[in-house]
N, C-alpha and C positions, 0 to 999 in steps of 0.2 A: 422541460418547459422548469423554472424557478418559481419557487414560491413568492409573491410580491413583498415589498421592504415593509409593507406596512405588517405581518399577521408575526413580523419574526423580532424578538425582543431583543433587546439587550445584549442577554450569553446566549442567545443562537436557537434560543426557544421557541415553538411557536405560545404565540401570542391568544391570552385567557376569546372567545370567541373570531377563531378563526374559523372560518366557514366550514362548514361535511366536505365540499366541494373540494377545497383548498388543501386538507387534512387530504384527503384523497389523494390527491396530486403528490403529497408529500411522502406521502406509502410508495408510492412508485420509483422513489430515489434520493429523495433530498432529505429525508427526516433526520437521518444516522448521520447524518453531514451538516445538518443547521447544530442539532444536539451536540456536534464535535466542534462546532467553531471554537480556536484557537489552539487546534495539535494539528493537524494532518501531517500526514510522511507521503514522499512519494519514495519510494525503493523498489533497487534494483540486486538481484537475487540471482543468481552463479550455482556452477557446478566444474568438475574439475577438466570437465571438457570446455568449461566457459559458455554453457547455451545461456545464454539472458530471461527475466521475466521481470517487468516490469512491471507497479504497480502502489496502490494508493492503501493509504489505512488512517482510525485517529490513531491506533496504539499499534506503537512501532514495535516495541516489547513484545508483544501475546499474538499479534502479523509473524516477524523472526520463529519464534518456536514451533507454529505452527510449524511454518514452512519448515525446518528443520525435524521435525515431529513425522513428516508426508501426509499432511494434513491440510494443508493454509489453502490447497488449490488440486485439483485432478494433473494442472503441466508441470508444478511443483514437485508432485511427489512422484508424477511418474520417472523427471527427468534426472530425480534427486538433489537438485535447487537448494543447498543448505546451506547458503555465501553471501551472504549480504556484503553488496562492496562499492553500493552508493547511495545515500540516502538526502532527500534535505525535509525544511518542515514548513509547516506554511502558516499562516493563521485563518483562513479563507480556503473553504473547501473547495470552490469554483476558480481559486488559481490552482491548488491542486491537481485535481481534475483536469485543467486546461495543462499544466504541463505535464501531467505522464501520460495526456493521447496524443503533447509534443513529440516530447521522449518516443514513446508508441511507435511512430510511423517516421521516426528516423532511421535512416539506413548504418546497420548491426556495424560499419567504422564507425561512426558517429557516435552512437551511445561506445565503443572500446574509450576512445576519444575522450569523452565524459570521462568515464572510468578512471581512465590512465592520469587523469586529470590533476585526481585528486586522492587519487589512493593506483600508486604503478606498480603495486606493487599485488593486486588484486587481493590484500590480504582482508582476512573474512573480519566485519566492523563490527560485529555483534559480541565476538571472543573478549574486548575489552569490559561487555559490562555484567561479565561472570556468567553471562550463562551459556548452560549443562549442553556439551555438546553431545546431541543425542545421534546413535548410527544409524539410517537407516536400514534397515531389517526386512529388506518384499516376506511378502507373507508366503507361510506353509505351503508347497500345493498339499492337497488332500486325493 
């Protein structure tokens, strides 16, 4: 449930005087989005065997680093998804979340088609940013 527009100031932050109920709704999933208005991203990560993960974030560089270190999500750590193969920028979190959900609902072949349309060689787009490549090492067994 989204907050009413009257609660949101010009920079995406909650206006002074927002009721406690509206703040509670905000804390259930919209606060991070409202504060991050203007630079939201959806991203698709993959690995050598081309397992796909789609996510949304307000800091693409930070999120890609987390995925590469194995701390981004349990799924990306489990499957070692360490290559950014697609991303899109949005000015509004609602549009980013809508796009993420749409892509997640697609068949695999359609996701692959999207990736190939802009990145036919499946290159790691984050390499161009100068990020340190982090080798994912399995934890030592005790």
